[in-house]
Structure formats: structure tokens, C-alpha cells
VOFI-839566 format. One record per residue (C-alpha): residue number from 1; x, y, z; residue in three letters. Coordinates in steps of 0.1 Angstrom, whole numbers, plus 5000, padded with zeros to 4 digits. Layout:
BEGIN
NODE seq east north   up type
NODE NUM    X     Y    Z  ALA
...
***
This chain:
BEGIN
NODE seq east north   up type
NODE   1 7509  0638 7202  UNK
NODE   2 7532  0638 7172  UNK
NODE   3 7557  0666 7175  UNK
NODE   4 7558  0670 7137  UNK
NODE   5 7534  0695 7121  UNK
NODE   6 7501  0681 7108  UNK
NODE   7 7494  0693 7072  UNK
NODE   8 7459  0691 7058  UNK
NODE   9 7456  0695 7020  UNK
NODE  10 7423  0713 7015  UNK
NODE  11 7406  0706 6982  UNK
NODE  12 7368  0703 6979  UNK
NODE  13 7362  0701 7016  UNK
NODE  14 7355  0735 7032  UNK
NODE  15 7339  0721 7064  UNK
NODE  16 7346  0712 7100  UNK
NODE  17 7319  0685 7102  UNK
NODE  18 7327  0650 7087  UNK
NODE  19 7361  0663 7075  UNK
NODE  20 7379  0631 7084  UNK
NODE  21 7414  0641 7072  UNK
NODE  22 7413  0674 7091  UNK
NODE  23 7399  0658 7122  UNK
NODE  24 7427  0632 7121  UNK
NODE  25 7453  0659 7118  UNK
NODE  26 7440  0677 7149  UNK
NODE  27 7438  0644 7168  UNK
NODE  28 7474  0635 7162  UNK
NODE  29 7491  0669 7162  UNK
NODE  30 7493  0700 7185  UNK
NODE  31 7501  0722 7155  UNK
NODE  32 7481  0719 7123  UNK
NODE  33 7483  0740 7091  UNK
NODE  34 7457  0738 7064  UNK
NODE  35 7469  0746 7029  UNK
NODE  36 7451  0751 6996  UNK
NODE  37 7470  0748 6962  UNK
NODE  38 7456  0773 6937  UNK
NODE  39 7464  0765 6901  UNK
NODE  40 7452  0794 6881  UNK
NODE  41 7451  0776 6848  UNK
NODE  42 7427  0750 6863  UNK
NODE  43 7403  0779 6869  UNK
NODE  44 7408  0797 6836  UNK
NODE  45 7374  0787 6822  UNK
NODE  46 7356  0787 6856  UNK
NODE  47 7351  0824 6863  UNK
NODE  48 7320  0821 6885  UNK
NODE  49 7337  0795 6907  UNK
NODE  50 7367  0817 6913  UNK
NODE  51 7343  0839 6932  UNK
NODE  52 7329  0810 6953  UNK
NODE  53 7364  0797 6959  UNK
NODE  54 7378  0830 6970  UNK
NODE  55 7348  0836 6994  UNK
NODE  56 7351  0800 7007  UNK
NODE  57 7387  0804 7015  UNK
NODE  58 7381  0837 7034  UNK
NODE  59 7352  0822 7054  UNK
NODE  60 7369  0789 7061  UNK
NODE  61 7400  0807 7073  UNK
NODE  62 7379  0826 7099  UNK
NODE  63 7362  0793 7110  UNK
NODE  64 7396  0776 7114  UNK
NODE  65 7410  0805 7134  UNK
NODE  66 7388  0795 7163  UNK
NODE  67 7407  0762 7164  UNK
NODE  68 7441  0779 7162  UNK
NODE  69 7446  0766 7127  UNK
NODE  70 7461  0786 7100  UNK
NODE  71 7448  0784 7063  UNK
NODE  72 7475  0792 7038  UNK
NODE  73 7470  0795 7000  UNK
NODE  74 7499  0786 6978  UNK
NODE  75 7498  0794 6941  UNK
NODE  76 7514  0767 6919  UNK
NODE  77 7515  0756 6883  UNK
NODE  78 7520  0720 6892  UNK
NODE  79 7510  0698 6921  UNK
NODE  80 7540  0675 6914  UNK
NODE  81 7566  0703 6915  UNK
NODE  82 7550  0716 6947  UNK
NODE  83 7551  0682 6965  UNK
NODE  84 7585  0672 6952  UNK
NODE  85 7599  0704 6969  UNK
NODE  86 7577  0700 7001  UNK
NODE  87 7589  0664 7007  UNK
NODE  88 7625  0675 7012  UNK
NODE  89 7614  0692 7045  UNK
NODE  90 7604  0660 7062  UNK
NODE  91 7591  0678 7093  UNK
NODE  92 7554  0670 7087  UNK
NODE  93 7528  0644 7084  UNK
NODE  94 7501  0649 7058  UNK
NODE  95 7463  0642 7055  UNK
NODE  96 7438  0647 7027  UNK
NODE  97 7403  0635 7015  UNK
NODE  98 7397  0620 6981  UNK
NODE  99 7383  0640 6951  UNK
NODE 100 7366  0616 6928  UNK
NODE 101 7380  0627 6895  UNK
NODE 102 7404  0605 6874  UNK
NODE 103 7432  0631 6874  UNK
NODE 104 7431  0636 6912  UNK
NODE 105 7429  0599 6920  UNK
NODE 106 7458  0593 6896  UNK
NODE 107 7479  0620 6913  UNK
NODE 108 7470  0605 6947  UNK
NODE 109 7487  0573 6937  UNK
NODE 110 7519  0592 6928  UNK
NODE 111 7518  0611 6960  UNK
NODE 112 7511  0581 6983  UNK
NODE 113 7541  0562 6967  UNK
NODE 114 7564  0592 6970  UNK
NODE 115 7555  0599 7006  UNK
NODE 116 7558  0563 7016  UNK
NODE 117 7592  0559 6999  UNK
NODE 118 7605  0588 7020  UNK
NODE 119 7589  0575 7052  UNK
NODE 120 7566  0605 7056  UNK
NODE 121 7535  0596 7076  UNK
NODE 122 7503  0602 7054  UNK
NODE 123 7467  0592 7054  UNK
NODE 124 7441  0596 7027  UNK
NODE 125 7404  0594 7036  UNK
NODE 126 7371  0589 7018  UNK
NODE 127 7359  0621 7001  UNK
NODE 128 7324  0637 6997  UNK
NODE 129 7305  0606 6986  UNK
NODE 130 7282  0580 7002  UNK
NODE 131 7302  0551 6987  UNK
NODE 132 7337  0546 6973  UNK
NODE 133 7337  0543 6935  UNK
NODE 134 7347  0507 6933  UNK
NODE 135 7323  0495 6960  UNK
NODE 136 7292  0496 6937  UNK
NODE 137 7294  0471 6909  UNK
NODE 138 7272  0446 6891  UNK
NODE 139 7273  0410 6902  UNK
NODE 140 7299  0402 6874  UNK
NODE 141 7322  0429 6887  UNK
NODE 142 7316  0454 6859  UNK
NODE 143 7304  0490 6864  UNK
NODE 144 7268  0499 6860  UNK
NODE 145 7258  0519 6829  UNK
NODE 146 7221  0524 6838  UNK
NODE 147 7211  0546 6867  UNK
NODE 148 7181  0527 6884  UNK
NODE 149 7199  0494 6891  UNK
NODE 150 7230  0514 6901  UNK
NODE 151 7211  0534 6927  UNK
NODE 152 7192  0504 6940  UNK
NODE 153 7225  0487 6947  UNK
NODE 154 7243  0518 6959  UNK
NODE 155 7216  0528 6984  UNK
NODE 156 7214  0493 6998  UNK
NODE 157 7252  0491 7001  UNK
NODE 158 7253  0524 7020  UNK
NODE 159 7224  0515 7043  UNK
NODE 160 7241  0482 7053  UNK
NODE 161 7274  0498 7063  UNK
NODE 162 7281  0501 7100  UNK
NODE 163 7283  0539 7105  UNK
NODE 164 7317  0550 7118  UNK
NODE 165 7318  0568 7151  UNK
NODE 166 7314  0605 7147  UNK
NODE 167 7347  0623 7155  UNK
NODE 168 7351  0660 7160  UNK
NODE 169 7379  0685 7153  UNK
NODE 170 7401  0695 7182  UNK
NODE 171 7415  0729 7190  UNK
NODE 172 7453  0732 7185  UNK
NODE 173 7478  0745 7209  UNK
NODE 174 7489  0775 7189  UNK
NODE 175 7485  0789 7154  UNK
NODE 176 7516  0787 7132  UNK
NODE 177 7527  0797 7097  UNK
NODE 178 7544  0771 7075  UNK
NODE 179 7546  0781 7038  UNK
NODE 180 7564  0810 7022  UNK
NODE 181 7549  0832 6995  UNK
NODE 182 7513  0827 7004  UNK
NODE 183 7485  0846 6986  UNK
NODE 184 7453  0862 6998  UNK
NODE 185 7419  0849 6988  UNK
NODE 186 7411  0882 6971  UNK
NODE 187 7438  0875 6945  UNK
NODE 188 7416  0846 6931  UNK
NODE 189 7385  0868 6924  UNK
NODE 190 7376  0872 6887  UNK
NODE 191 7389  0903 6870  UNK
NODE 192 7355  0912 6857  UNK
NODE 193 7331  0924 6883  UNK
NODE 194 7301  0905 6870  UNK
NODE 195 7298  0885 6902  UNK
NODE 196 7287  0915 6923  UNK
NODE 197 7251  0901 6922  UNK
NODE 198 7263  0867 6936  UNK
NODE 199 7271  0885 6969  UNK
NODE 200 7235  0893 6975  UNK
NODE 201 7223  0857 6969  UNK
NODE 202 7250  0834 6982  UNK
NODE 203 7271  0830 7013  UNK
NODE 204 7298  0803 7007  UNK
NODE 205 7303  0788 7041  UNK
NODE 206 7294  0757 7061  UNK
NODE 207 7271  0775 7085  UNK
NODE 208 7249  0788 7056  UNK
NODE 209 7249  0754 7040  UNK
NODE 210 7236  0737 7071  UNK
NODE 211 7210  0764 7076  UNK
NODE 212 7198  0761 7040  UNK
NODE 213 7196  0723 7044  UNK
NODE 214 7175  0725 7075  UNK
NODE 215 7152  0751 7060  UNK
NODE 216 7148  0730 7029  UNK
NODE 217 7139  0699 7049  UNK
NODE 218 7115  0718 7071  UNK
NODE 219 7097  0737 7044  UNK
NODE 220 7101  0722 7010  UNK
NODE 221 7112  0686 7009  UNK
NODE 222 7077  0671 7013  UNK
NODE 223 7066  0688 6981  UNK
NODE 224 7099  0683 6963  UNK
NODE 225 7088  0655 6939  UNK
NODE 226 7063  0680 6924  UNK
NODE 227 7078  0714 6933  UNK
NODE 228 7112  0707 6917  UNK
NODE 229 7097  0710 6882  UNK
NODE 230 7085  0746 6885  UNK
NODE 231 7112  0773 6881  UNK
NODE 232 7088  0800 6892  UNK
NODE 233 7088  0787 6928  UNK
NODE 234 7116  0779 6951  UNK
NODE 235 7111  0742 6950  UNK
NODE 236 7146  0729 6949  UNK
NODE 237 7173  0730 6976  UNK
NODE 238 7199  0751 6958  UNK
NODE 239 7225  0732 6978  UNK
NODE 240 7246  0721 6948  UNK
NODE 241 7274  0747 6950  UNK
NODE 242 7278  0739 6988  UNK
NODE 243 7281  0702 6979  UNK
NODE 244 7305  0708 6951  UNK
NODE 245 7329  0727 6974  UNK
NODE 246 7323  0704 7003  UNK
NODE 247 7307  0729 7027  UNK
NODE 248 7282  0700 7030  UNK
NODE 249 7290  0664 7031  UNK
NODE 250 7264  0642 7013  UNK
NODE 251 7263  0619 7044  UNK
NODE 252 7252  0649 7064  UNK
NODE 253 7224  0656 7039  UNK
NODE 254 7214  0619 7040  UNK
NODE 255 7212  0618 7078  UNK
NODE 256 7193  0651 7082  UNK
NODE 257 7168  0640 7056  UNK
NODE 258 7162  0606 7072  UNK
NODE 259 7161  0620 7107  UNK
NODE 260 7132  0643 7099  UNK
NODE 261 7113  0624 7073  UNK
NODE 262 7113  0587 7072  UNK
NODE 263 7114  0581 7035  UNK
NODE 264 7084  0599 7020  UNK
NODE 265 7082  0605 6982  UNK
NODE 266 7098  0640 6984  UNK
NODE 267 7127  0627 7005  UNK
NODE 268 7132  0597 6982  UNK
NODE 269 7132  0619 6951  UNK
NODE 270 7157  0643 6967  UNK
NODE 271 7181  0616 6978  UNK
NODE 272 7179  0602 6943  UNK
NODE 273 7195  0634 6932  UNK
NODE 274 7225  0625 6954  UNK
NODE 275 7223  0591 6937  UNK
NODE 276 7227  0607 6903  UNK
NODE 277 7258  0625 6916  UNK
NODE 278 7273  0592 6927  UNK
NODE 279 7264  0576 6894  UNK
NODE 280 7281  0604 6875  UNK
NODE 281 7313  0600 6895  UNK
NODE 282 7312  0563 6889  UNK
NODE 283 7308  0569 6851  UNK
NODE 284 7337  0593 6847  UNK
NODE 285 7360  0571 6866  UNK
NODE 286 7351  0539 6847  UNK
NODE 287 7347  0556 6814  UNK
NODE 288 7371  0586 6816  UNK
NODE 289 7370  0592 6778  UNK
NODE 290 7335  0607 6783  UNK
NODE 291 7350  0638 6801  UNK
NODE 292 7363  0650 6768  UNK
NODE 293 7344  0630 6742  UNK
NODE 294 7311  0613 6735  UNK
NODE 295 7305  0584 6759  UNK
NODE 296 7287  0567 6730  UNK
NODE 297 7312  0564 6701  UNK
NODE 298 7285  0565 6674  UNK
NODE 299 7280  0602 6682  UNK
NODE 300 7315  0609 6669  UNK
NODE 301 7298  0608 6634  UNK
NODE 302 7270  0633 6644  UNK
NODE 303 7268  0662 6619  UNK
NODE 304 7270  0691 6644  UNK
NODE 305 7268  0726 6630  UNK
NODE 306 7291  0755 6638  UNK
NODE 307 7271  0787 6641  UNK
NODE 308 7286  0814 6663  UNK
NODE 309 7256  0837 6658  UNK
NODE 310 7232  0811 6672  UNK
NODE 311 7256  0802 6700  UNK
NODE 312 7260  0838 6711  UNK
NODE 313 7222  0844 6710  UNK
NODE 314 7218  0813 6732  UNK
NODE 315 7245  0824 6757  UNK
NODE 316 7230  0859 6760  UNK
NODE 317 7194  0847 6763  UNK
NODE 318 7182  0862 6730  UNK
NODE 319 7169  0831 6712  UNK
NODE 320 7133  0844 6709  UNK
NODE 321 7121  0815 6731  UNK
NODE 322 7112  0830 6764  UNK
NODE 323 7118  0800 6787  UNK
NODE 324 7152  0794 6771  UNK
NODE 325 7162  0830 6774  UNK
NODE 326 7150  0832 6810  UNK
NODE 327 7172  0803 6820  UNK
NODE 328 7203  0817 6803  UNK
NODE 329 7198  0850 6820  UNK
NODE 330 7192  0835 6854  UNK
NODE 331 7225  0816 6849  UNK
NODE 332 7245  0846 6841  UNK
NODE 333 7230  0867 6869  UNK
NODE 334 7230  0842 6897  UNK
NODE 335 7256  0815 6888  UNK
NODE 336 7229  0789 6891  UNK
NODE 337 7200  0776 6869  UNK
NODE 338 7169  0756 6878  UNK
NODE 339 7173  0719 6869  UNK
NODE 340 7142  0716 6847  UNK
NODE 341 7154  0747 6828  UNK
NODE 342 7189  0732 6824  UNK
NODE 343 7173  0704 6804  UNK
NODE 344 7153  0728 6783  UNK
NODE 345 7182  0751 6774  UNK
NODE 346 7205  0721 6768  UNK
NODE 347 7180  0704 6745  UNK
NODE 348 7175  0736 6726  UNK
NODE 349 7212  0741 6720  UNK
NODE 350 7218  0705 6709  UNK
NODE 351 7186  0696 6691  UNK
NODE 352 7171  0729 6679  UNK
NODE 353 7204  0745 6669  UNK
NODE 354 7224  0713 6663  UNK
NODE 355 7254  0728 6682  UNK
NODE 356 7278  0703 6698  UNK
NODE 357 7270  0697 6735  UNK
NODE 358 7307  0705 6743  UNK
NODE 359 7300  0741 6736  UNK
NODE 360 7272  0742 6761  UNK
NODE 361 7293  0722 6786  UNK
NODE 362 7321  0748 6783  UNK
NODE 363 7298  0778 6788  UNK
NODE 364 7281  0762 6819  UNK
NODE 365 7316  0754 6833  UNK
NODE 366 7324  0791 6832  UNK
NODE 367 7291  0804 6846  UNK
NODE 368 7279  0777 6871  UNK
NODE 369 7289  0780 6908  UNK
NODE 370 7281  0743 6912  UNK
NODE 371 7301  0731 6882  UNK
NODE 372 7317  0697 6886  UNK
NODE 373 7331  0678 6857  UNK
NODE 374 7311  0646 6865  UNK
NODE 375 7276  0662 6868  UNK
NODE 376 7281  0688 6840  UNK
NODE 377 7295  0664 6814  UNK
NODE 378 7270  0637 6823  UNK
NODE 379 7241  0661 6823  UNK
NODE 380 7250  0675 6788  UNK
NODE 381 7255  0640 6774  UNK
NODE 382 7222  0629 6789  UNK
NODE 383 7204  0657 6770  UNK
NODE 384 7224  0652 6738  UNK
NODE 385 7216  0614 6738  UNK
NODE 386 7253  0605 6737  UNK
NODE 387 7257  0596 6774  UNK
NODE 388 7251  0565 6795  UNK
NODE 389 7214  0559 6802  UNK
NODE 390 7207  0591 6782  UNK
NODE 391 7174  0607 6769  UNK
NODE 392 7164  0590 6736  UNK
NODE 393 7174  0610 6705  UNK
NODE 394 7137  0616 6695  UNK
NODE 395 7130  0633 6728  UNK
NODE 396 7131  0669 6718  UNK
NODE 397 7118  0693 6744  UNK
NODE 398 7093  0718 6728  UNK
NODE 399 7103  0751 6745  UNK
NODE 400 7068  0765 6741  UNK
NODE 401 7050  0735 6757  UNK
NODE 402 7077  0733 6784  UNK
NODE 403 7071  0769 6793  UNK
NODE 404 7033  0766 6793  UNK
NODE 405 7035  0735 6814  UNK
NODE 406 7061  0745 6840  UNK
NODE 407 7057  0783 6841  UNK
NODE 408 7020  0785 6835  UNK
NODE 409 7015  0821 6845  UNK
NODE 410 7049  0832 6830  UNK
NODE 411 7062  0844 6864  UNK
NODE 412 7097  0829 6858  UNK
NODE 413 7099  0844 6823  UNK
NODE 414 7088  0878 6835  UNK
NODE 415 7114  0878 6862  UNK
NODE 416 7143  0872 6839  UNK
NODE 417 7130  0886 6806  UNK
NODE 418 7114  0918 6818  UNK
NODE 419 7108  0931 6783  UNK
NODE 420 7079  0905 6782  UNK
NODE 421 7063  0914 6815  UNK
NODE 422 7033  0931 6800  UNK
NODE 423 7023  0901 6779  UNK
NODE 424 6994  0880 6790  UNK
NODE 425 6999  0843 6799  UNK
NODE 426 6983  0834 6765  UNK
NODE 427 7013  0849 6747  UNK
NODE 428 7041  0848 6772  UNK
NODE 429 7057  0816 6758  UNK
NODE 430 7049  0825 6721  UNK
NODE 431 7053  0863 6719  UNK
NODE 432 7054  0861 6681  UNK
NODE 433 7016  0856 6682  UNK
NODE 434 7010  0887 6701  UNK
NODE 435 6999  0917 6681  UNK
NODE 436 7000  0950 6699  UNK
NODE 437 7012  0986 6691  UNK
NODE 438 7031  0988 6724  UNK
NODE 439 7051  0956 6719  UNK
NODE 440 7070  0950 6687  UNK
NODE 441 7089  0918 6679  UNK
NODE 442 7123  0924 6665  UNK
NODE 443 7125  0957 6684  UNK
NODE 444 7115  0949 6720  UNK
NODE 445 7123  0912 6719  UNK
NODE 446 7140  0890 6692  UNK
NODE 447 7122  0869 6666  UNK
NODE 448 7128  0832 6672  UNK
NODE 449 7162  0823 6657  UNK
NODE 450 7148  0790 6644  UNK
NODE 451 7112  0777 6639  UNK
NODE 452 7104  0749 6663  UNK
NODE 453 7088  0724 6639  UNK
NODE 454 7115  0729 6612  UNK
NODE 455 7143  0726 6638  UNK
NODE 456 7127  0694 6652  UNK
NODE 457 7125  0677 6617  UNK
NODE 458 7161  0688 6609  UNK
NODE 459 7173  0673 6643  UNK
NODE 460 7154  0640 6637  UNK
NODE 461 7171  0637 6603  UNK
NODE 462 7205  0644 6617  UNK
NODE 463 7200  0618 6644  UNK
NODE 464 7190  0592 6617  UNK
NODE 465 7224  0596 6601  UNK
NODE 466 7240  0580 6631  UNK
***
């Protein structure tokens, strides 16, 4: 055993299982300290995630206590300044897992070089992905830009790997403190108390994630291909926030799925969602400009409109289109939104209101518990038509038909837009056609902020300009 202290830099990996860097630290050291670097400005526009992060830190700290490992949270404005100071101590070895975002990977290179130049033992491991970013390429060595061939290659590559021997975390000799000026997880909570409802719905910890996964596989995965489209039923896994914070490793999901259900259509469809996540990570690393701008440069000329009245109506779920409003209210109340509805509300903002996808991306970033730059940006650019392998520009979701098709009885709408709960299914997705003394449009529920047909034509004309 190395007499030095083993430090594990915790980022998006709040788990004991398949946490290679943490396992290695406990294998090589009697004394291990886990530390999390909290940069407040990184979370400035991610209010919902502050709640998940704070709870994850509390729960993971309890879990680590059982292994005599301390979790310390250090507030910092700069990773570089923090490590430049830490390196002077020299009484440690350090371990961490990759985070597949360009800024993190770039910083890793700086850190590896600095540690090596000072002869400080360090080891970086694969992060929460099936494959490394540079492992999946076309035959000519260039990155894939289309999902289906990417996933065919990535899945085959993953399946042909020899699985590494599973290692497990070891209990340390005794718990020690290492850093000064540490903060409590509670300090990270958002100032506004709007997350109170989250506490009734979510439990941000590894044990809950594994339980949710097993329930999903047992009860819902067989019907997933069909069930995932209907927001009125629980047909999806709702595992996305756990995956984002690494309470679940995607390899664990893969193995649990295959173990129970040799690939049926539901399992294949579900694993394809992991494929999309891998594809999005590949895209943002090979085409990092898309994190802040259009992937497709021709969209730089698109005539977006600035309309704060429309944007606010969309955010508050007061557009006058029930399925859109239900989705936006579900998001604000629960920190999550059904995937089918994400496409509908996204298309509505971009194509009905002609508001730049970046505005939607920014709002989702603030409200989603599962926010990750890769999936959020890629999802928004897919809807807008500006992304890689995106929806064609003329595909404009009709919010009325989408509602009638995927929420036939209006159960989803009635749950989130209670002012419509007395409407029959004939009118639930077009309340403006309902004529009744008890219900008055403009008083009980807003008039549609745009007319679908007019907005559609306007959008098609705007798209023709590019």
C-alpha cells in the first residue's frame, strides 16, 4: 500500500459500482479522500441541477462513510488555481474519471502534464460511456455525422471488446480530513425554494438509480418501443438525471438489459437511446463550435425573431396549445419532461414562434435535472434543423395532431393544465372550438398566441431564405 494519501476527484460519478478511479484509489491506498470542486459560476444557469448536486453530495457522503472515506467539497473559481496550489503539497496520488466535454478533456491534458512534471502519481480512467470518443470513426478515420451508421459501428465495437474484470471498492483503514475551508452540500441549494416538489419525486443516489433500472427492465422495457411515445403513461425509464450525474454507469444499464432480455425490440430501442447519448458526445468533441453556435453554418443566416412576450408565454406554459403548455409545466414542476413532448415544445418555439433554439436550450439548461451540454444542444439543434442528422426543416410538428395522437384522452394535459380538466377529449387539444358558459377562452385559458396554419407558412418561408 502506498503511504501517500489517495485523492479521488469526483465529477459526474456519484457511484461505487464501476467507478474505476475510486476503486483504484482504495486498492492502492489505506487512506482515501474524495473531493468535489464546486464552481458556482458553472452552475449559475443550472438552478434545478444545484438541487440534484447538493442531494447527490449528501447521499454519496453517507455511502462513502461506510468505507471510511471522507467526501470534502471545496468551492473554487478556477480548477487551474486550485490544482496549482494543491500540487505544492506532494503528499498524495490522484485519480479521476473522464468527463466527455471539450473543456474538461482540455483541462485534463494540462493537469496530466503538470502532475507528471512534478512526479506526482496520477491515473485517469474512462468515464461514463460505452466507448471512448476516438474509438468510433468511419473507415477513412473521420467522425460520423449520421446517427445510424455511427451506432451500428459503436455497438459492434463495444460488443467485441473483452470486458475488463469487475473490481470492487475496498474499505479504508481510517477516515481522514485533507482540505481546509470545505463547504456543506446545503450551501449549493438554489436560493429560490421552487425545487420543494422535486423532493417528493426524486431520490438522487445510486441505490435508487439501480432500483429504478431494475423496475424499468422488469415492468416496462418490453413495451418501450411503443410506450415511450405516450406522455400520459409511465413508459420511459426516467433514468436520465441518474446517468448525467453518474449514479448509473451506462455499462451497468447495458448489462442489466441484456441479462434480462436478449435483445427484443423494446430493449434495442432503449439501448439506442444510449447510442444517441454516445453520438452526441462524439459530435460536441469533433465539432465543438456546435456547443455555442449552429452546427450547420447556413443557419447563421436564419431570420430568427426576438419576441419576449411569446418566449415568456412558452416558458410559463401559457401558449394556448394544451400539449405544449402541459410539457412546460411538467418541466418546471418536476425538473424533467417527457421525450416526445420535448420535441413538440422545441418545434413549437423554433418553428411556430421563430425564436432562436439557443433561447430554448438556455431555459432547459436551467430547469432540467438531466441537463448535459451534449444532449441538450444536440436535441435542440435536431429540432431546429441546424444540427447533424437533424429533422428536415419542413417537418413542423402540429401541436394539435401531436396531442390527439399521443394523448388521446387528454390525461397528460389534464394533469398539468388543470384549468382544462372539464373539457371532453373532442376539445381538449383545441379548446378554442369549445363553446360553453362555464369555460371561457381568454379568461380560464389563453387564446393561442399564434395560429398553427399561419405560423407554419411563415416558418416554411423563413426556412426557404437559407
